[in-house]
C-alpha positions as a printed NumPy array, in Angstrom:
array([[-15.917, -23.254, -26.649],
       [-18.094, -25.745, -24.767],
       [-15.239, -26.943, -22.586],
       [-14.476, -23.441, -21.299],
       [-18.128, -22.449, -20.837],
       [-18.021, -23.095, -17.051],
       [-15.032, -20.749, -16.867],
       [-16.866, -18.089, -18.847],
       [-19.927, -18.374, -16.588],
       [-17.79 , -18.257, -13.435],
       [-15.892, -15.221, -14.687],
       [-19.096, -13.424, -15.64 ],
       [-20.564, -14.058, -12.188],
       [-17.416, -12.72 , -10.488],
       [-17.363,  -9.58 , -12.629],
       [-21.027,  -8.779, -12.043],
       [-20.812,  -9.375,  -8.294],
       [-17.592,  -7.416,  -7.883],
       [-18.798,  -4.377,  -9.856],
       [-21.732,  -4.102,  -7.486],
       [-20.05 ,  -5.048,  -4.204],
       [-17.028,  -2.752,  -4.606],
       [-19.37 ,   0.18 ,  -3.961],
       [-20.338,  -1.084,  -0.482],
       [-18.037,  -0.715,   2.5  ],
       [-17.239,  -3.581,   4.855],
       [-16.03 ,  -1.993,   8.037],
       [-13.887,   1.107,   7.601],
       [-11.22 ,   0.02 ,   5.108],
       [-12.614,  -2.689,   2.879],
       [-15.334,  -3.141,   0.302],
       [-17.224,  -6.385,  -0.19 ],
       [-15.72 ,  -6.572,  -3.664],
       [-12.306,  -7.263,  -2.131],
       [-13.478, -10.797,  -1.352],
       [-15.12 , -11.617,  -4.686],
       [-12.826, -10.128,  -7.312],
       [ -9.732, -12.279,  -6.504],
       [-11.749, -15.293,  -7.653],
       [-11.299, -13.936, -11.191],
       [ -7.578, -14.728, -11.004],
       [ -8.362, -18.253,  -9.819],
       [-10.7  , -18.794, -12.778],
       [ -8.14 , -17.446, -15.249],
       [ -5.297, -19.535, -13.844],
       [ -7.304, -22.767, -13.819],
       [ -8.338, -22.204, -17.441],
       [ -4.736, -21.419, -18.356],
       [ -3.327, -24.532, -16.701],
       [ -5.988, -26.934, -17.973],
       [ -6.894, -25.585, -21.417],
       [ -3.988, -23.303, -22.323],
       [ -3.226, -19.646, -22.823],
       [ -5.683, -19.032, -25.679],
       [ -8.582, -20.485, -23.7  ],
       [ -7.655, -18.319, -20.712],
       [ -7.638, -15.206, -22.904],
       [-11.079, -16.086, -24.272],
       [-12.428, -16.393, -20.738],
       [-10.917, -13.012, -19.833],
       [-12.386, -11.324, -22.904],
       [-15.781, -12.887, -22.201],
       [-15.619, -11.561, -18.643],
       [-14.697,  -8.117, -19.957],
       [-17.656,  -8.048, -22.349],
       [-20.033,  -9.148, -19.596],
       [-18.622,  -6.459, -17.335],
       [-19.19 ,  -3.758, -19.959],
       [-22.759,  -4.89 , -20.615],
       [-23.59 ,  -5.072, -16.909],
       [-22.045,  -1.663, -16.308],
       [-24.163,  -0.162, -19.075],
       [-27.269,  -1.702, -17.547],
       [-26.266,  -0.672, -14.034],
       [-25.653,   2.899, -15.128],
       [-29.322,   3.13 , -16.133],
       [-30.626,   1.81 , -12.8  ],
       [-31.121,   4.699, -10.398],
       [-31.057,   4.285,  -6.622],
       [-32.091,   6.633,  -3.838],
       [-29.872,   7.512,  -0.901],
       [-28.853,  10.439,   1.317],
       [-31.426,  12.66 ,  -0.311],
       [-30.281,  12.256,  -3.9  ],
       [-30.499,   9.837,  -6.801],
       [-27.467,   7.938,  -8.101],
       [-26.693,   5.181, -10.599],
       [-26.265,   1.621,  -9.325],
       [-22.955,   1.493, -11.203],
       [-21.226,   4.845, -11.551],
       [-19.357,   5.778, -14.73 ],
       [-16.005,   6.058, -12.972],
       [-16.373,   2.676, -11.285],
       [-17.37 ,   1.103, -14.596],
       [-14.428,   2.595, -16.521],
       [-11.932,   1.812, -13.766],
       [-13.22 ,  -1.724, -13.425],
       [-13.061,  -2.409, -17.156],
       [ -9.551,  -1.056, -17.695],
       [ -8.161,  -2.66 , -14.536],
       [ -9.801,  -6.014, -15.243],
       [ -8.61 ,  -6.346, -18.834],
       [ -5.074,  -5.136, -18.118],
       [ -4.538,  -7.186, -14.959],
       [ -6.112, -10.378, -16.263],
       [ -4.186, -10.379, -19.553],
       [ -1.004,  -9.682, -17.593],
       [ -1.865, -12.608, -15.321],
       [ -2.292, -14.864, -18.376],
       [  1.061, -13.792, -19.835],
       [  3.01 , -14.267, -16.582],
       [  1.351, -17.617, -15.891],
       [  2.204, -18.83 , -19.381],
       [  5.837, -17.769, -18.964],
       [  6.152, -19.689, -15.687],
       [  3.897, -22.654, -16.473],
       [  6.738, -25.182, -16.756],
       [  8.002, -24.505, -13.228],
       [  6.795, -25.756,  -9.839],
       [  2.992, -26.049,  -9.902],
       [  2.356, -23.225,  -7.429],
       [  4.823, -20.689,  -8.844],
       [  2.824, -19.671, -11.941],
       [ -0.55 , -19.077, -10.231],
       [  1.01 , -17.347,  -7.24 ],
       [  3.342, -15.024,  -9.169],
       [  0.784, -14.137, -11.836],
       [ -1.921, -13.423,  -9.26 ],
       [  0.341, -11.286,  -7.065],
       [  1.465,  -9.097,  -9.972],
       [ -1.982,  -8.969, -11.552],
       [ -3.6  ,  -8.024,  -8.238],
       [ -1.177,  -5.157,  -7.676],
       [ -1.796,  -3.753, -11.152],
       [ -5.539,  -4.199, -10.825],
       [ -5.677,  -2.409,  -7.467],
       [ -3.575,   0.522,  -8.681],
       [ -5.542,   1.022, -11.891],
       [ -9.015,   0.51 , -10.476],
       [ -8.832,   2.715,  -7.401],
       [ -6.925,   5.541,  -9.094],
       [ -9.316,   5.655, -12.073],
       [-12.511,   5.14 , -10.065],
       [-11.825,   7.469,  -7.156],
       [ -8.709,   9.659,  -7.531],
       [ -9.42 ,  13.405,  -7.547],
       [ -6.483,  13.825,  -9.931],
       [ -8.442,  12.092, -12.697],
       [-11.7  ,  13.828, -11.836],
       [-11.379,  16.283, -14.724],
       [-11.637,  13.388, -17.175],
       [-15.174,  12.552, -16.053],
       [-18.463,  14.5  , -15.989],
       [-19.356,  16.24 , -12.73 ],
       [-22.147,  13.736, -12.069],
       [-19.692,  10.83 , -12.178],
       [-17.428,  12.572,  -9.667],
       [-20.34 ,  13.256,  -7.329],
       [-21.208,   9.558,  -7.3  ],
       [-17.73 ,   8.658,  -6.039],
       [-17.066,  11.753,  -3.921],
       [-17.476,   9.713,  -0.723],
       [-14.134,   8.04 ,  -1.47 ],
       [-12.175,  11.317,  -1.589],
       [-12.942,  12.279,   2.01 ],
       [ -9.756,  12.848,   4.01 ],
       [ -9.253,  10.312,   6.804],
       [ -6.266,   8.956,   8.77 ],
       [ -4.467,   6.306,   6.724],
       [ -5.957,   2.966,   7.846],
       [ -7.167,   4.744,  10.954],
       [ -3.826,   5.717,  12.47 ],
       [ -1.565,   7.338,   9.841],
       [ -1.519,  10.742,   8.206],
       [ -4.628,  12.097,   6.52 ],
       [ -5.186,  10.712,   3.015],
       [ -8.248,  10.261,   0.783],
       [-10.386,   7.341,   1.924],
       [ -9.809,   5.502,  -1.369],
       [ -6.077,   5.211,  -0.609],
       [ -6.782,   3.242,   2.571],
       [ -9.37 ,   1.187,   0.704],
       [ -6.834,   0.384,  -2.015],
       [ -4.124,  -0.707,   0.428],
       [ -6.537,  -2.831,   2.452],
       [ -7.957,  -4.302,  -0.76 ],
       [ -4.485,  -5.24 ,  -1.965],
       [ -3.725,  -6.88 ,   1.374],
       [ -6.819,  -9.062,   1.065],
       [ -5.843,  -9.982,  -2.488],
       [ -2.365, -11.048,  -1.323],
       [ -3.871, -13.253,   1.372],
       [ -6.416, -14.778,  -0.987],
       [ -3.698, -15.423,  -3.573],
       [ -2.165, -17.855,  -1.086],
       [ -5.498, -19.361,  -0.07 ],
       [ -6.491, -19.829,  -3.719],
       [ -3.628, -22.269,  -4.276],
       [ -5.709, -24.943,  -2.546],
       [ -8.764, -24.777,  -4.862],
       [ -6.441, -24.192,  -7.825],
       [ -4.669, -27.489,  -7.198],
       [ -7.957, -29.316,  -6.625],
       [ -9.682, -27.931,  -9.728],
       [ -6.694, -28.565, -11.977],
       [ -6.462, -32.15 , -10.749],
       [-10.176, -32.676, -11.357],
       [-10.328, -31.066, -14.807],
       [ -7.017, -32.116, -16.326],
       [ -8.11 , -35.673, -17.333],
       [-10.791, -34.083, -19.525],
       [ -8.212, -32.476, -21.783],
       [ -8.11 , -34.161, -25.18 ]])
């Protein structure tokens, strides 16, 4: 457990930061969480390459538990804005984040493990691309889609109602809910960062690999 502790700490930090930052817009089509969450895939892939599939799964599960705990705490912290009070972490965001994180990360681990014997960059790139797509679809649809609104209490829907406002798709297409544009832009950032992450992935694996018993 000691050897993967840095991975657990890194994953926990990413989960906490992303759960908070995904609720704050950056420009018109992105949230700040789009730039922090992809680091989770980097952490998982490094752990998988250096310490193996079981270690990677432990890091993912630890990140999931931390995310649940932080969401529970955040749901009890009330903020003031626009004339009403709202939770720092809304129920829908918490549920969407938890389901998307666990599903996408475990899928990432499985794909990486299947491709681990190939060219060094193929496993982290393929697993991150697929995991990111699944994560984006699950998170944004659960957290913001009006279709799933009936599943949640009215208060939870009010906290995320800003994301259902109809706007032109990415500013120039047909009118769609804001969360659809956010999801597409978020996925685009994740694709870009999946390529960028290959550099630190290679460096971290090279640095940590000699420590493997």
